[in-house]
C-alpha positions, 0 to 999 in steps of 0.5 A: 500500500505504501501510504494510504493517506488519501484512501483511509476514509474510503477504506473505512467505508468498505472494510470492517474493523478488526474484530467486527463481524463481517457479513454472514457472521464471519470474523475479520482479522484486521489484515488487508485481504486481496479483496480489500486491496482490489476494492481499494484500487477501484476506489483510487481509480475512481478518484483519479477519474473524478472531476471533483478532485485536484490534479495533486490529489489525483497524482497521489491517488495514482501513485498509491494505486500503483503501490497497491498493485505492486503489493498484490503482485509481490506480496507482503513479506520481506527478508528478515520478517518474522512468523510465529508458527504453531503446528499441532503435534509438530514441536520442530515446527512450533517456533518463531521463524525468519523469512530468508533470502528469496522471500522463503520461509525455511522450516526444519524437516520441510524445507523452503516455503516460497512467500512471494506474492503471499499477503499477510492475510493469506499466510496461514492458508498458504503455509497449511497447503504447503505443509499438507504435502508432508503432513497429513491434515496439519493444524496450523496457526501462523501469525506474521510479525513486524519488528518496529521501534517504539521510542520517546515518552513510553514506559519501556522504549525499545525494539519489539516484534508485534503482530501485524494484525495488532491495532496501532493503539495497542502497539503502544501498549507493547512498550508499557503505554505512555509515560506521564510526560508524554504528549500522546496527541503528537505521536507519529510514525516514521520510516528513516527520515520520512514521516509516514504518519504525522500527529493528525493522521496517527490520531485518526488511525488510532481512533478508527481502529486501524491495524499495522497491516492496514497502515502498511507498517514495515520492519524498521518503522518507528513510533515516536511519542514526544515528551513535554519539554522536548526531552530526548527519545527513549532508545537513544543509540542503544538497541534493546532486545527484541521482545516478541509480544504474542498477547495481542493475538488469539492463539492457544496457550501453547504459543505463550509457552513458546514465546516466553523462550525468546 
């Protein structure tokens, strides 16, 4: 998606929020499905054709539509991404694994599973289908994780691996919540030197219940919470240990036992 500032409002009208019931009584996960992204392209293309928008907005919509199409083609996974995997009865396959070169998930006893073209929403079904070639009727739970920095006026600044289906607001709680000195209304999301979500857009995303996946948060992104008085960020130049947080996802208790090992 690579930034959907222009399309967030339109997306909100079409996509159920995480945890809400979808038509037919099914539950949605907060991941962007292939249908969600296809619908988003249609809305962006409609904006491009509409005489109601300025040329500047149309150019932004065109760029965003191109990025959504790229996401559909190449998938969501990048080298270094982590996946929390539980395969019932298979202890060697119940662990946190890292996406390797060629966007492949290398699993013991199974070998590589290609992830090119696979969306976060498709991960569990894709891995299940691949494991079914080696394991009879595998029972699989797979959760994509994203490693982000949470810096500034929070209780425990650091680097964390967070489920991509987690709400943006819940991601702040991974670091223990806001510090007493926090200017929470000025929280922002950064990518390198680029401000991906300014304070206003960040507040809107939290209010609307957007997930990290819906906001296309990527590995290495940084949530910054300024402090009153302009105090420095909490991480500084020292990287703290990556903490895998599984409390935000709905997995059996066996997952918590595995996660605590890391």
